[in-house]
N, C-alpha and C positions, 0 to 999 in steps of 0.2 A: 281127797284130803287136801286141805288148804292151809296156808300159813296164817298166823295172826295178821290182822290189818290188811288182808288180801284185798278188801274192798277199797283200800286207799290207792290201789294201782288200777290202771286201765287195761282191759283186755283188747288190745288193738292190733295184734299180730295174727295174720292168717298163714296159710300154707306157702304162699309165694314169699312173704317176708321172712318166714321161718327158714325156708330153704335158702333164701338169699343170705341170711345171716350165717348159717352153717357153712355154705360154700365159700363165702367171702373170707370167713375165718380160716377155713381149711387151705385154700389156695394161697392167698396172701403172697408174701415175698419168699416163703419157705423154699419151694422147689427151685427158685432162681438163684438161691445162695447155697443150697445143699447138694445140687447135682455133682459138683466136684468132690464134695465130702463123701457122698455115697459111693462114687466110683473108686475113690481112694481106699474106702473101707474093705473092698474085696479085690482091688487091683485090676479092674476091667469091667466090661459090660455085663458080666455075670451078676453084677450088683442088682440087675433087674429082678433077680430072684427075691432080693430083700423087699423090693417094691411089691411084688406079688404076695408074699407072705404078710406084709404090712396091710395090704388091702383085705386079705382074709381075716386078719386079727381085728381090723377096724370094723368090718361088717359084723362079726360075731359079737364084739364088744358093743357095737351100736344096737344090737338086739337086746342086750342087757339094759342099756340106757333106756331103750324104747319101752320095755315092759315096766321098769321102775317109774319112768316119767308119766306114763299113761295112768298108772295106779296112784301116783302122788304128784299131781301137776302143780305143785306150788313153786314159788320163787326160791332159788337157792340150790337146786340140783342135788348133788351128792350129799350136802348137809341135810336136806330133808329126808333123803332115802335112808341114810344111816340111822337117823334119829327115829324115824317111823318103823323101820324094819325091826329094830332092837328095843323098842320103847318098853317092852315088858321084861327086859333083862337089865342087868347091871351095866351093860355096855351103852345104854341109851344116852348117857351124858358124855362119856369119855371119847367115843368114836366121832361124834360130830365136832367135839372140841379139837381133837387131833386133826381132823380134816381142815378146819379153819386155821389151825396152827400151821400146817404144811402149806396151805394155800397162801398165807401171808408171805411165805418164802417164794413159792413157785409162781403164783399168779402175776405179780408185777414183773417177774423175770421173763415170763412168756410174752407179756406185752412189750417189754423192753427189747426182746429179741427181734420183734418187728421193727422197732426204731433203728436197731443196728443194721438190719437189712436195708431199710430205707436210706440210711446214711451211706452204706456201702455202694448202692447203685447211684446215689447222688454224686459219688466220687467219679463217676464216668464223665460228668460235666465239670466237676470241680476237682481236678487232678491234684492240686496242691493242698487239699483239705487235710488238716492235721487232727490229732485226737481232740483238742479243745474245740475246734470248729465243728467236728462231728458231734460232740456232746451238745453243743449249742443248737445245732440243727435238730437233734433229737428232742430237745426241750421245746423248741418252737412247734414241731410237728405234734408232740404230745399235748401241748396247750391247745392247739387247733382242734384236735380230736375231742378234748373235753368240752370245748365251746360248742361243737356240733352236737354232742350228746346231751347237752344241758337243755333239754326240751322234752315235751310230751312224747310218749313212746310211739304214737301213731305217726308223728312227723319223722321220728328216728327210723321207723320202718320204711318210709318212702325213700329216705336217704340210703338205707341199706340196699334197696332194690336198684337205685341209681349206681351205687358202687359196684354191685354185682354185675350189672350190664358191662361196665368197663373191664371187670375181671374176665368175664367170658370172652369179650372182644380180644383181649390180650392173648389168652391161651389159644383161642381158635385161629388167630392169625399165625401164631408160631406153629401150631399143628399143621395147618394147611400149607404153609411155606415149607415145612420140613418134609411132609409127605410128597410134595411136588418135586423135591430135590433129593429124595432119599437114596442112599447108597448102602445096600445091604452089607457089602464087604467092609465098609467103615463101621457100621453099627455093630456088627457081630465079629469084630476082630478080637477074638478071645486070646488071651495069653496062654502059654503052655500050662497044662495041668490046672486049668481054670476051675474045673469041677471035681478035682481030686479031694476025697473026703479026708480031713485031717483036723487037728486041734485049731490050726489057723483058719481053716475054712469055717468051722463052727463059730469061733469068736468073731470072725469077719462078718459072717451072716447075721449074727446078733447085733453087731454094730450097724450094719446096713438096715436092719429092721428098726433099730432105735431111731435112726435118722428118718426112715420112712414114716414112723409113727409121729415124729415131730411134725412132719409135713401133713399127715392126715389129721392131726389134732384139730378139733373144732367141730367135728360132726355132731357133737352133743351141745353146742353152744346155746341152742334154743332152750335146753332144759333149765339153764340158769335163770331164764326169764319166763318160766312156765306160768307164773301168775299173771302174765300179760299176754297170754296166747288164747285166742278164741278156740273153743272146742278142743282142748289140749289132748284129750284121750285119742283123738283121731289125727290131729295135725302134727303133734310132736313125733310119733313113731314114723309117719310117712316122710316128714322132712328129714329125719335122720337117715332112713334107708335111701331115699332119693339122693341125698347129698353124698353118701359113701359111694354108691354105684356110679354116679356121674363123675365125681372127682377121681375115683379109681381109673375110669376110662380115660379121663383127661390126662392124668399123670402118666399113664402107660404110653399114650400116643405122643404126649409132649416130650417125654424123655427119650423115647426111641427116635423121635423126629430130630431132636438136637444132636444126639450122638451118631445119627446117620448122616450128619453134615459136618460136625466138628469132631475130628478123631478124639477118642477118649483120652489118649495120652496128652493131647493138647487141652482138652476140656478140664482135666483134673487140675490144671494150673491156673484156670481162669477165675477172676473175681467178678466178671460181668458176662456170664456165659450166654445169657439171652441176647445181650448187645453184640457179643462176638459172633453169635450165630447169624444175626441179621446182617452184620457187616460182611460176612462171607458171601451171603446170598445177594444182597441188594445195595451194599455200600453204606457210607457213613450217615446219610440222611435217615435211612430206614433204621439204622442202629440207634440213632437219637430218638426217633419216635417210639421204638419199643422200650427204650429205657424210661421214657416218660410214662408209658403204660405200666411198666413194672413198678414204678413209684406209686402209681394209682392203686395197684393191687396191694402193695404194702400198706398204704394208708387205709384201704378198705378192710384189711385184715385186723389192724389194731383197733379200728372203729368197732367192728363186730365183737372183738375180744373184750374190750373195755366195757362195752354195753353189758355183756353177760357177766363178767367178773365183778362188776360193781354191785350186782344184786346179791352176791353170796354173803358178804358181811352184813348187808341189810337184813337178809332172812334170818341170820343167826341173832342179830340184835333184837328183832321184834319178838323172838322166842326166848330171850333171856340168856343166850349163850355167847354174847359178845357185848361190847360197849354200847350203851343205849343210844348214843349220838348217831350211830350208823343206821338206826332205824327211822330216822327222820325222813319224811316225804315232803317234797316241794309243794307248797300250798296251792300253786296254780298249775304247774306242769304235771303233778302227781307222779313224780319219779324220785328215787332215793338219792337226793343230791349230795348229802354228806359223804355217803359211801362212794359215789362217783368221783368226787373231788379227791378223796384220800387215796383211792386205788389208782387214779390217774396220776396223782402226784408221786406216789411211791415208785411207779414204773419209770419215772424220769431219773432215778438215782441208782439204778441197777443195770448198768450197761455192759458189764464185763463177765457175763456168765455163759458157760458153755451149754450146749443142748443136753448133754448127758446129765449134768447136775440138775437141770430143770426137770427132766423126766423122772430120774431116780428118786427125787424128793416127793413125787406124787404117786408112784406106782403102788406102793404097799397099802396105803390107806384108801386112796380114791379108787383106782381101777380094780385091784384085786379085792379090796374091801367091798366094792359094789357087787362083784360076782358072788361073794359069800352072802351078802345081804339079800340078794335075789333068791338064793337057795333057801335061806332061813325064812324068808317071806312066804315062799310057796309051801313050806313044810309046816310052819308054826303060826301063820297069820291068815287063816281062811276067811277072816272077816274083811280083808282088804280086797276090794273089787279090782279086777285087772282087765280093763277094756282091750288091751293088746297083750297077746301071749307070744312069747318067743317061738319062732319056727324051729322044729326038730329038737325041742328041748329034751335032754340037757346038753346036746352036742355043742352048740355055740358057746355055752358057759364054760365047758371044759376047754375048748380051744382058746377062749379069751383068757382064762386063768393060766393055762400053760404058756400061751404066747407072752403075756406080761411077765410071768416068772422068768422065762427064757431071756427076754430083753433085759430084765433087771440083773440077772446073774452073769450075763455076758457084757455088761456095761463097763467092767473094770473094777478092781477092788476099791479104788479111791472114790468112785462115784457111788458104788453100792454102800460104802461106808458113810458117805455123805447122806444118803437116804436114810440109813439106820440111825445116824446121829441126830438128824432132824426129828425123827420119830421118838428117840429116847428123850431129847430135850422137851418134846411136846408132852410126854408123860410127866416129867418134872413140873412143867408149867401148869399142867392140869391140876396136880396136887397142890401147888401154890394157890391157884385160882379158887379151888374148892375150900382151901383153908381160910381165905380172906372173906368168904361169903357163906359161912356155915349155916346161917339161919334163913337163907333165901332159896326158894324152890325155883328150879328151872322150868321153862315153858315147854310146850310140845308143839309139833308141827301142825297139828290140826285143832289145837286148842282144847 
């Protein structure tokens, strides 16, 4: 199943580029700024349980994405899956609309969080940087990302691989250094009653999982550019699975390496945990080098993220579910240039949003919605070919649904309310949208 105007795009991404995009997006600056946060969520190194459960949730949810993407390898990801799965029901219009609606809130915020992380680590060199200067730096970095993405996807794929190499070099250096200087007593210095089951433990574990899922986010990035992937039924599932397994191993080793050198009570206060880690081991010069490499990973992450997210409004526009201007393709480069410019621009003006608000605005329609869509597809749409089938079905679906529901319910009432509020406003916006275009039929994802 393909999007309208799919032949306007170039299928120039293979398994290496796809995996590079996913992993660059996943690693990014996230773990370098969230290690103190995840330690604080549970008050000690028992927070690694949150990482472990996050990895299980990411793998199970990745299998949901894999089956959907292999069956419907068009540009737009979730937008396509919701529309196609429910196209024979009354939900075929409202669910894709609500996804685009929440994406307008969450997509730029997720990109902006990468800019925040970049500015935070840039503060290691620029200690006097104030809020205004931090915002200006974010704008400059964002503009550079747009410039690099404003080209044919095959060239973008080569850049993604280059960034990916830098990302891997960064984390492998940290892991190797940490393991060579690892102190078990430092790493496993659990506070009293660390694993005592209580309400605080349950909510703390949920918070740790939320932060872990923020760091894992991106294993599905290639799904958004499915219309530009060669042999998508094979490449997309493998790139997702490879990415989740590789990054889960990297995160586990990197985090245990860092807290095995920097005591967790000290790490929880750090703004530059990777730099502080290298400072302890090798001195200021090594700390400066790793800071530069962290900035590289932050840049690589927003590069991969904006590439994928710029294709979502494009996919909706060419199918009649969003403003038509977003469906324009660059005449020479064959990429959705209007959508790229708008999404890149929006990300520059949303720099003060917390991770919790970012995730809770997406969980209900995108992540939980996709699990339900897959179940509906298997039961009611036998006409849809599925080149990839979820392993151990339906166990991963149940784990993914339960995991996302747990993260949402333990995020705190304010953030859960934010997620419900954006959903409610989306229903109102949908009613208005339908009211102003009563005589116009919407398109479908496969024409």
